[in-house]
C-alpha positions as CSV (number, residue, x, y, z in Angstrom):
1,M,106.1,100.1,108.1
2,P,106.3,100.9,111.8
3,V,103.8,103.8,112.0
4,L,100.9,101.2,110.0
5,Q,102.7,98.5,112.6
6,R,101.3,101.3,115.4
7,F,98.3,101.7,114.6
8,A,97.5,97.7,113.6
9,A,98.5,97.0,117.4
10,R,96.6,100.2,119.0
11,A,93.4,99.3,116.8
12,G,93.6,95.3,117.6
13,I,93.6,95.0,113.9
14,G,95.0,91.3,112.9
15,Y,95.7,91.6,109.0
16,P,97.9,93.1,107.1
17,L,97.6,96.7,106.0
18,L,98.7,98.9,103.2
19,S,100.5,102.3,102.9
20,D,100.4,103.2,99.6
21,R,102.4,106.4,99.6
22,G,102.5,108.4,96.5
23,S,98.8,106.9,95.9
24,K,100.4,104.8,93.1
25,I,98.2,101.6,93.5
26,I,95.6,103.7,94.2
27,Q,96.2,105.5,90.5
28,A,96.8,101.9,88.4
29,F,93.5,100.8,89.9
30,D,92.2,104.2,88.4
31,L,90.7,104.8,92.2
32,L,92.3,108.5,92.2
33,D,89.7,110.8,93.5
34,P,89.6,113.5,91.3
35,G,88.1,115.7,93.9
36,P,90.5,117.1,95.9
37,A,93.4,119.5,94.9
38,R,97.0,119.0,94.7
39,S,97.4,121.5,97.6
40,T,95.1,119.7,99.7
41,P,96.1,117.0,101.9
42,W,93.7,114.5,100.6
43,Y,94.9,114.2,97.3
44,G,95.6,111.0,96.4
45,I,93.1,109.6,98.4
46,A,91.1,106.8,96.8
47,R,87.6,106.8,95.6
48,P,85.3,104.3,97.5
49,M,85.3,100.9,95.5
50,I,85.4,97.0,96.1
51,V,88.0,95.5,93.5
52,V,87.5,91.8,93.0
53,I,90.4,90.5,92.0
54,D,91.2,86.9,91.1
55,A,94.0,84.7,91.5
56,G,95.9,85.9,88.1
57,G,95.6,89.6,88.7
58,T,93.1,90.6,86.2
59,V,90.0,92.9,87.9
60,R,87.0,90.6,87.7
61,Q,84.4,93.4,89.1
62,R,84.2,97.0,90.5
63,F,81.7,97.9,93.0
64,S,82.1,102.3,93.1
65,T,79.9,104.4,95.1
66,E,79.7,108.0,95.8
67,G,80.7,108.5,99.0
68,Y,82.1,106.1,101.5
69,R,79.0,105.9,103.5
70,D,77.2,104.1,100.9
71,R,78.3,100.9,100.1
72,P,77.3,98.1,97.6
73,E,74.8,95.1,99.2
74,A,77.0,92.4,100.7
75,G,75.7,89.6,98.9
76,A,76.5,91.2,95.6
77,V,80.0,91.6,96.5
78,L,80.1,87.5,97.6
79,E,78.7,86.4,94.7
80,A,81.2,88.3,92.4
81,I,83.9,86.8,94.8
82,R,82.3,83.2,94.8
83,S,81.5,83.5,90.5
84,R,85.4,84.3,89.6
């Protein structure tokens, strides 16, 4: 998607970015934030969550928080990744 490519170039991001038009992936992983109403521009955003997925595509661990500023400890996430 050209918009994401331009943004990544300006921001110096060297990894692929995902555009989830229609929030299909967000819904598939049950990440849809139930707060924003459909009539708002924020409808379709994801709840803050880190999802650990194994090589076969199975969700092995989910770390969720109430707000975007609150994150799980990095050590807990790394342990979940290493143990899979």
